[in-house]
C-alpha positions as CSV (number, residue, x, y, z in Angstrom):
1,M,20.9,12.6,26.0
2,I,17.8,14.8,25.5
3,A,18.5,15.3,21.7
4,T,19.1,11.7,21.3
5,F,16.1,10.3,23.0
6,H,13.7,12.7,21.0
7,A,15.5,12.0,17.7
8,A,15.3,8.3,18.3
9,F,11.7,8.4,19.3
10,A,10.5,10.7,16.3
11,H,12.5,8.2,13.9
12,M,10.7,5.2,15.6
13,V,7.3,6.7,15.3
14,A,7.4,8.6,11.8
15,G,10.8,8.0,10.3
16,R,10.7,6.7,6.5
17,S,14.4,6.4,5.7
18,I,17.6,5.8,7.5
19,I,18.8,9.1,6.6
20,Q,16.3,11.1,8.8
21,L,17.7,9.7,12.0
22,P,21.0,11.5,11.9
23,V,19.1,14.6,10.4
24,F,16.7,14.5,13.3
25,W,19.5,14.0,15.8
26,L,21.5,17.1,14.5
27,V,18.4,19.2,14.3
28,S,17.3,18.1,17.9
29,L,20.9,18.7,19.3
30,I,21.2,22.3,17.9
31,C,17.6,23.0,19.1
32,V,18.4,21.7,22.6
33,V,21.8,23.5,22.7
34,V,20.3,26.9,21.4
35,T,17.4,26.7,24.1
36,H,19.9,26.1,26.8
37,V,22.5,28.6,25.8
38,I,19.7,31.3,25.5
39,G,18.3,30.3,28.9
40,L,14.7,29.7,27.8
41,S,12.4,29.1,30.8
42,F,8.7,29.3,30.9
43,S,8.4,28.8,34.7
44,A,10.5,28.2,37.8
45,V,8.4,25.4,38.8
46,L,9.1,23.2,35.8
47,P,11.9,20.5,36.3
48,A,15.4,21.6,35.6
49,P,17.8,18.9,36.7
50,A,21.5,20.4,36.5
51,G,20.2,23.6,35.2
52,V,18.7,22.2,32.0
53,H,15.1,23.0,31.5
54,L,13.5,19.7,30.4
55,V,10.2,21.0,29.1
56,E,11.7,24.0,27.2
57,T,14.3,22.0,25.5
58,S,12.1,19.1,24.6
59,L,9.4,21.5,23.1
60,V,11.9,23.3,21.0
61,A,13.5,20.0,19.9
62,W,10.1,18.7,18.7
63,I,9.7,21.9,16.8
64,G,12.9,21.3,15.0
65,I,12.2,17.8,14.3
66,I,8.9,18.4,12.9
67,G,10.3,21.0,10.6
68,A,13.2,18.7,9.6
69,F,10.5,15.8,9.1
70,R,8.8,18.1,6.5
71,F,12.1,18.7,4.5
72,T,13.3,15.0,4.5
73,K,10.1,13.3,3.3
């Protein structure tokens, strides 16, 4: 759900072609899963419902989306 939200938002804001949406989603999904698997955590006080660190996964997903955006122009 995190990956889908960020990919859709990025495409809504900066998407130029329809092919970017699945690319953004795939990159975002990979980034979220990798971040969760390695257990990246900046702080214990940040929200982590069900053990998923929202701030960290969102940040890494946006880094991936920005990288994908540069390659899919």
